[in-house]
C-alpha positions as CSV (number, residue, x, y, z in Angstrom):
1,M,-82.3,-73.1,-9.4
2,S,-81.3,-70.0,-8.7
3,N,-78.1,-70.8,-6.5
4,L,-76.4,-72.8,-9.4
5,K,-73.1,-71.8,-9.2
6,F,-72.8,-72.2,-13.2
7,R,-73.5,-68.8,-14.3
8,K,-73.5,-67.3,-18.3
9,V,-71.1,-64.5,-17.9
10,I,-70.6,-61.7,-20.9
11,N,-67.1,-62.2,-22.1
12,T,-65.4,-58.7,-23.0
13,T,-62.1,-59.3,-22.1
14,G,-61.1,-59.5,-25.8
15,T,-59.7,-63.5,-25.7
16,V,-62.0,-65.1,-27.8
17,I,-61.1,-68.7,-26.6
18,H,-61.3,-67.9,-22.6
19,T,-59.9,-71.3,-20.7
20,N,-61.8,-69.7,-17.7
21,L,-64.9,-69.2,-19.2
22,G,-65.6,-72.2,-21.0
23,R,-63.4,-72.1,-23.7
24,S,-65.4,-71.9,-27.6
25,I,-69.1,-71.4,-27.9
26,L,-70.9,-74.2,-29.6
27,S,-72.4,-73.4,-32.6
28,S,-76.4,-73.4,-32.5
29,A,-76.2,-76.7,-34.3
30,A,-74.0,-78.2,-31.7
31,I,-76.4,-77.3,-28.9
32,S,-79.3,-78.4,-30.8
33,N,-77.6,-81.7,-31.3
34,V,-76.9,-81.8,-27.7
35,E,-80.1,-81.1,-26.5
36,K,-81.5,-84.1,-28.1
37,A,-78.9,-86.6,-27.2
38,C,-79.4,-85.3,-23.5
39,G,-82.8,-85.1,-23.6
40,N,-83.9,-88.7,-25.5
41,F,-81.9,-92.2,-25.9
42,V,-79.7,-91.9,-28.2
43,N,-77.8,-94.9,-30.0
44,L,-74.5,-94.1,-28.3
45,E,-73.0,-98.2,-29.0
46,Y,-75.6,-99.8,-30.5
47,D,-75.7,-100.9,-34.2
48,L,-79.0,-99.8,-36.0
49,E,-78.2,-102.3,-38.9
50,T,-77.2,-105.4,-36.6
51,G,-79.7,-104.8,-33.3
52,K,-76.0,-105.3,-31.9
53,R,-73.4,-103.4,-29.9
54,G,-71.7,-100.8,-31.3
55,H,-68.9,-98.4,-30.8
56,R,-69.1,-95.2,-29.7
57,D,-66.5,-94.1,-32.3
58,V,-68.8,-94.5,-35.3
59,V,-70.4,-91.5,-35.1
60,T,-67.7,-89.5,-35.7
61,E,-65.3,-91.4,-37.2
62,G,-66.4,-91.4,-40.8
63,L,-66.4,-87.1,-40.5
64,I,-62.5,-86.8,-39.4
65,R,-62.1,-89.9,-41.6
66,L,-63.4,-87.3,-44.3
67,L,-61.6,-83.8,-43.2
68,V,-58.5,-84.9,-42.7
69,G,-57.6,-88.6,-44.8
70,C,-57.0,-91.0,-42.0
71,E,-57.6,-94.5,-41.6
72,A,-59.3,-94.2,-38.3
73,S,-59.8,-92.2,-35.1
74,T,-61.2,-91.8,-31.5
75,V,-61.9,-89.5,-28.9
76,V,-61.6,-88.7,-25.5
77,N,-61.9,-85.8,-23.4
78,N,-59.2,-83.9,-23.5
79,N,-55.5,-83.6,-25.9
80,A,-53.2,-83.7,-22.8
81,A,-55.3,-87.6,-22.2
82,A,-54.6,-88.2,-25.9
83,V,-50.8,-87.7,-25.7
84,L,-51.1,-90.0,-22.7
85,L,-52.8,-92.5,-24.1
86,G,-50.6,-92.6,-27.1
87,L,-47.5,-92.5,-25.6
88,N,-49.0,-95.2,-23.2
89,T,-49.7,-97.5,-25.8
90,L,-47.2,-96.8,-28.3
91,S,-44.0,-96.6,-26.5
92,K,-44.2,-97.3,-22.5
93,G,-41.1,-99.1,-21.3
94,K,-39.8,-97.8,-24.4
95,E,-37.9,-94.4,-25.6
96,A,-39.5,-91.6,-27.4
97,I,-37.6,-89.4,-29.1
98,A,-38.6,-85.3,-28.7
99,S,-36.9,-82.3,-29.4
100,R,-36.4,-80.5,-26.4
101,G,-37.3,-77.4,-27.5
102,E,-41.0,-79.2,-28.1
103,L,-41.1,-80.1,-24.6
104,V,-44.2,-77.8,-23.8
105,E,-45.9,-76.3,-20.7
106,I,-49.6,-75.9,-21.0
107,G,-52.4,-74.5,-19.1
108,G,-52.7,-75.4,-15.2
109,S,-48.8,-76.2,-15.5
110,F,-49.5,-79.7,-16.9
111,R,-45.6,-80.9,-18.7
112,L,-45.1,-82.3,-21.5
113,P,-42.2,-84.4,-20.2
114,E,-44.2,-85.2,-16.9
115,V,-47.1,-86.4,-18.7
116,M,-44.4,-88.7,-20.7
117,Q,-43.3,-89.8,-17.5
118,N,-46.8,-91.1,-15.9
119,S,-47.7,-92.5,-19.4
120,G,-44.7,-94.8,-18.6
121,A,-42.7,-93.8,-22.1
122,I,-39.0,-93.1,-21.5
123,L,-38.7,-89.3,-22.8
124,R,-35.2,-89.3,-25.0
125,E,-34.4,-85.3,-25.6
126,V,-32.5,-84.3,-28.4
127,G,-31.6,-80.8,-29.5
128,T,-31.7,-77.6,-28.0
129,T,-34.1,-74.8,-27.0
130,N,-33.8,-73.2,-30.3
131,K,-33.0,-75.8,-33.0
132,T,-33.1,-79.7,-33.9
133,Y,-31.8,-81.0,-36.9
134,I,-32.7,-84.3,-38.2
135,N,-29.4,-85.8,-37.1
136,D,-30.1,-85.4,-33.9
137,Y,-33.2,-87.8,-33.7
138,R,-31.1,-89.9,-36.0
139,N,-28.1,-90.3,-33.2
140,A,-30.0,-91.0,-30.5
141,V,-32.5,-94.2,-31.9
142,N,-31.4,-97.1,-30.6
143,D,-32.4,-100.7,-29.8
144,N,-35.1,-99.4,-27.0
145,T,-36.6,-96.4,-29.4
146,A,-40.0,-97.0,-30.2
147,M,-41.5,-93.2,-31.4
148,L,-40.3,-90.0,-32.7
149,L,-42.8,-87.5,-31.2
150,K,-43.2,-83.7,-32.5
151,A,-45.1,-81.2,-30.7
152,H,-46.4,-78.1,-32.2
153,T,-45.5,-74.9,-29.7
154,S,-48.9,-73.7,-30.1
155,N,-48.8,-71.8,-27.1
156,Y,-45.1,-69.9,-27.1
157,K,-43.2,-69.0,-30.4
158,V,-38.7,-69.3,-30.2
159,E,-38.2,-66.6,-32.7
160,G,-34.2,-65.6,-33.9
161,S,-32.5,-68.2,-34.9
162,V,-34.1,-71.4,-35.1
163,Y,-34.4,-74.6,-36.9
164,S,-36.9,-77.6,-36.6
165,P,-37.0,-80.9,-39.1
166,D,-40.0,-81.0,-41.2
167,I,-42.7,-83.5,-40.1
168,T,-41.8,-85.5,-43.7
169,E,-38.1,-85.8,-42.4
170,I,-39.1,-87.1,-39.3
171,V,-41.5,-89.3,-41.1
172,K,-38.8,-90.7,-43.3
173,L,-36.2,-91.5,-41.1
174,A,-38.9,-93.8,-38.8
175,R,-39.6,-95.7,-42.0
176,K,-35.9,-96.1,-41.9
177,F,-35.7,-97.7,-38.4
178,N,-39.4,-98.8,-38.3
179,L,-40.8,-96.3,-35.9
180,V,-44.2,-94.8,-34.9
181,V,-44.6,-91.1,-35.7
182,M,-46.6,-89.1,-33.1
183,E,-47.6,-85.8,-33.8
184,D,-49.4,-83.2,-30.9
185,L,-50.7,-80.7,-33.0
186,G,-52.5,-79.0,-29.9
187,S,-55.0,-76.5,-31.0
188,G,-55.2,-78.3,-34.4
189,A,-56.9,-77.0,-37.6
190,F,-58.8,-78.2,-39.9
191,I,-59.0,-74.8,-42.5
192,D,-56.4,-72.2,-43.3
193,L,-57.0,-69.4,-40.9
194,S,-54.7,-67.2,-43.1
195,K,-57.9,-66.3,-46.0
196,Y,-59.5,-64.9,-42.5
197,G,-56.2,-62.5,-42.0
198,L,-54.8,-64.6,-39.4
199,P,-51.5,-66.3,-39.2
200,K,-51.7,-70.1,-41.0
201,E,-51.5,-72.7,-38.0
202,P,-50.4,-76.4,-39.1
203,L,-53.4,-78.7,-40.6
204,V,-54.5,-81.6,-39.5
205,K,-54.7,-83.3,-43.0
206,D,-51.8,-81.9,-43.7
207,S,-50.1,-84.2,-41.2
208,I,-51.7,-86.7,-41.9
209,S,-50.6,-86.6,-46.0
210,A,-47.1,-86.7,-44.2
211,G,-47.6,-89.8,-43.1
212,V,-47.7,-89.3,-39.4
213,D,-49.0,-92.5,-37.9
214,V,-50.5,-90.9,-34.9
215,V,-52.1,-87.3,-34.7
216,T,-53.7,-85.7,-31.5
217,F,-55.4,-82.3,-31.2
218,S,-58.3,-80.7,-28.8
219,G,-61.5,-80.8,-30.2
220,D,-62.8,-76.7,-28.9
221,K,-59.7,-74.1,-29.1
222,L,-59.4,-74.1,-33.4
223,L,-61.8,-76.4,-34.0
224,G,-64.4,-74.7,-32.4
225,G,-66.1,-77.7,-30.7
226,P,-66.5,-79.5,-27.2
227,Q,-63.5,-79.8,-24.8
228,A,-61.9,-83.2,-25.9
229,G,-58.9,-84.8,-27.5
230,I,-58.8,-86.4,-30.5
231,I,-56.5,-89.2,-31.8
232,A,-56.5,-89.6,-35.9
233,G,-54.3,-91.9,-38.1
234,K,-53.3,-95.6,-38.9
235,K,-55.8,-97.9,-38.6
236,K,-53.5,-100.4,-36.8
237,Y,-52.5,-97.9,-33.7
238,I,-55.5,-96.3,-33.3
239,Q,-56.8,-100.1,-32.8
240,K,-54.2,-100.6,-30.1
241,I,-55.2,-97.4,-28.3
242,R,-58.9,-98.3,-28.4
243,E,-57.9,-101.9,-26.4
244,N,-55.6,-99.9,-23.9
245,P,-57.5,-99.9,-20.5
246,L,-56.7,-96.0,-19.9
247,M,-59.4,-95.8,-23.1
248,R,-62.1,-96.3,-20.3
249,C,-60.7,-93.4,-17.9
250,V,-60.9,-90.9,-20.7
251,R,-63.5,-91.7,-22.9
252,V,-66.2,-88.9,-23.6
253,G,-70.3,-89.5,-23.1
254,K,-72.8,-88.7,-25.3
255,M,-72.6,-84.9,-24.8
256,I,-69.3,-84.7,-26.0
257,I,-69.5,-86.8,-28.9
258,S,-73.3,-84.8,-30.2
259,A,-71.1,-81.4,-30.0
260,L,-68.5,-83.0,-32.2
261,E,-70.3,-84.4,-34.6
262,A,-72.7,-81.3,-34.9
263,T,-69.2,-79.3,-35.1
264,L,-67.2,-81.2,-37.8
265,R,-70.5,-81.8,-40.3
266,I,-70.3,-78.3,-40.6
267,Y,-66.9,-78.3,-42.0
268,V,-67.9,-81.1,-43.8
269,E,-70.5,-78.9,-45.5
270,N,-68.2,-75.4,-45.4
271,K,-70.2,-73.3,-43.2
272,E,-67.2,-72.6,-40.7
273,M,-68.6,-69.2,-39.8
274,E,-71.5,-70.8,-38.2
275,I,-69.0,-71.8,-35.5
276,P,-68.8,-68.4,-33.0
277,P,-65.4,-68.4,-32.5
278,L,-64.1,-68.7,-36.0
279,R,-67.0,-66.4,-36.7
280,W,-65.8,-63.6,-34.0
281,L,-62.0,-64.3,-35.3
282,A,-62.9,-63.0,-38.5
283,R,-65.3,-60.6,-37.4
284,P,-64.7,-57.4,-39.5
285,I,-63.7,-54.4,-37.7
286,Q,-66.4,-51.9,-39.2
287,N,-69.2,-54.7,-37.3
288,I,-67.0,-54.7,-33.9
289,E,-67.0,-50.9,-34.0
290,S,-70.8,-50.7,-34.7
291,T,-71.3,-52.7,-31.7
292,A,-68.7,-50.4,-29.8
293,I,-70.9,-47.4,-30.5
294,F,-74.5,-48.9,-30.0
295,V,-72.9,-50.3,-26.5
296,S,-70.8,-47.4,-25.6
297,G,-74.1,-44.4,-26.4
298,K,-75.7,-46.8,-24.1
299,I,-73.5,-46.7,-21.4
300,K,-72.9,-43.1,-21.9
301,E,-77.0,-42.6,-20.6
302,I,-76.7,-44.5,-17.4
303,F,-73.6,-43.4,-16.3
304,G,-74.0,-39.8,-17.2
305,E,-70.7,-37.5,-16.0
306,Y,-70.1,-40.2,-13.4
307,V,-67.6,-41.6,-15.9
308,D,-66.0,-40.8,-18.8
309,V,-66.6,-43.3,-21.9
310,S,-64.7,-43.3,-24.8
311,I,-64.3,-45.9,-28.0
312,D,-60.9,-47.1,-28.1
313,V,-58.7,-49.4,-30.2
314,C,-57.3,-52.7,-28.8
315,M,-56.0,-56.0,-29.3
316,S,-57.7,-59.4,-29.0
317,Q,-56.3,-62.5,-29.3
318,V,-57.0,-66.1,-29.6
319,G,-56.9,-68.0,-26.6
320,S,-56.5,-70.9,-24.7
321,G,-52.8,-71.1,-26.1
322,A,-53.4,-71.1,-30.1
323,L,-51.6,-68.2,-31.7
324,P,-49.9,-66.9,-28.3
325,V,-48.0,-64.2,-29.8
326,D,-50.6,-62.9,-32.3
327,T,-53.2,-60.1,-31.9
328,I,-56.0,-58.9,-33.8
329,E,-57.1,-55.0,-34.1
330,S,-60.3,-54.5,-32.4
331,R,-62.8,-51.6,-30.6
332,C,-63.3,-51.5,-27.0
333,V,-65.8,-49.3,-24.7
334,A,-63.0,-47.8,-22.1
335,I,-64.5,-46.9,-18.9
336,Q,-62.8,-44.8,-16.1
337,S,-63.4,-42.1,-13.7
338,Q,-62.1,-39.8,-11.0
339,K,-64.6,-40.4,-8.7
340,V,-63.9,-44.6,-8.4
341,S,-60.8,-46.6,-8.6
342,T,-61.2,-48.7,-11.7
343,N,-61.0,-51.8,-9.7
344,R,-63.9,-51.0,-8.2
345,I,-65.8,-50.8,-11.6
346,A,-64.7,-53.7,-12.7
347,E,-65.6,-55.3,-9.6
348,L,-69.1,-54.2,-9.7
349,F,-69.1,-55.6,-13.6
350,R,-68.1,-58.9,-12.2
351,K,-70.8,-59.2,-9.7
352,C,-73.9,-58.5,-11.6
353,E,-76.4,-61.2,-12.0
354,T,-75.2,-61.5,-15.2
355,P,-71.0,-60.7,-14.9
356,V,-69.4,-58.8,-17.2
357,I,-66.0,-60.0,-17.5
358,G,-63.7,-57.1,-19.3
359,R,-59.9,-56.6,-18.6
360,I,-58.2,-53.6,-16.8
361,S,-56.0,-51.3,-19.3
362,E,-54.3,-48.0,-18.9
363,N,-56.1,-47.4,-15.9
364,K,-59.4,-48.4,-17.6
365,F,-61.9,-50.8,-17.3
366,I,-61.9,-52.1,-21.3
367,M,-65.0,-54.3,-22.8
368,D,-63.6,-55.3,-26.2
369,M,-66.6,-56.2,-28.6
370,R,-65.2,-58.7,-30.7
371,T,-67.1,-60.9,-28.7
372,V,-70.7,-59.1,-28.2
373,E,-73.1,-59.8,-30.4
374,E,-76.8,-58.4,-30.6
375,Q,-78.0,-61.3,-27.5
376,D,-75.5,-59.5,-25.2
377,F,-76.6,-55.9,-25.2
378,F,-79.5,-56.3,-22.6
379,C,-77.3,-57.9,-19.8
380,I,-74.5,-55.2,-20.5
381,V,-76.7,-52.3,-19.9
382,K,-78.8,-54.0,-17.0
383,A,-74.8,-54.7,-15.4
384,A,-74.5,-50.9,-16.1
385,E,-77.8,-49.7,-14.4
386,T,-76.8,-52.3,-11.0
387,V,-73.3,-50.9,-11.4
388,V,-74.4,-47.1,-11.2
389,Q,-76.8,-47.7,-8.5
390,K,-74.2,-49.5,-6.5
391,L,-71.5,-46.3,-7.0
392,K,-74.2,-43.4,-5.8
393,K,-75.4,-45.5,-2.6
């Protein structure tokens, strides 16, 4: 088993939800539920009341309904799949009107216009990069229009002279012409993050309350669960999406469902600080500084005069396209040497038995302590001992 490619790493990059490092860390409750699902037969598609075949959405649908106020929901493997499935089901062969300023590109060069094209929906762009008005949507409606599509620009921000209509205006227009409104919220948020000192993100429940027919969002990122795409909204549309043959291609299995169920229950119980990404984003600076003091002290003992070690002010970020321009003050352990390049130090930490992944800034190897907890101390210390041995050879 020592040759397994999947390895634990210590994330000191300062990016809390790091796409390349596996995105959100699950809560202990979610991990326990996944372990139970993997090690046992479970009622994935079995109705314990009737003894007949059930539907896997039953496990999560009631919780999602309770949290966001929707009539129904379904879960697929990621938010891009959720958008693709919604468009293919509700706008295939017909026009979906979208603001030019919301035609986003997400990670890995996946672009919303290309997702729309492959869904079979016909993109009708309106407005400009920075300004789109409700009349732009109204003037574009024609006999072949099926949908008004709203996309939250979660991975970038246009500032300055900007305007876009409120979702309630879009819903009102859609009702007038009997059109479907679908909103892609991207990261998705169940709680107001501003109470933890973070910028406020649009809440899923607010879109549902505004009358949006179908809302799509990620199960990980700001929600803090497993990678998944959640589709919530009106029952008649969710049922059509469930019946789409593509649903079989993008549905999730028992591991995702079990992790998502446990994560949703945490929100129902108002215990969101049990979700690691949210806990780290809300982590008090004094706590981070205490960790930095402890880790820097250990590293100084190990490296001696071979490197300069300091505790510096740095900035963390959410990551994975969420709150892209917003940063949070943090503390880092910074390592610099006159004897060896910073790139070499970073490489050696990266190649340890348990890799420590940091970043380079101002010719220093930076280890942001925001996501480092007590159980990580041993791995960082052991990595430092390994790096010193290799540097002195």
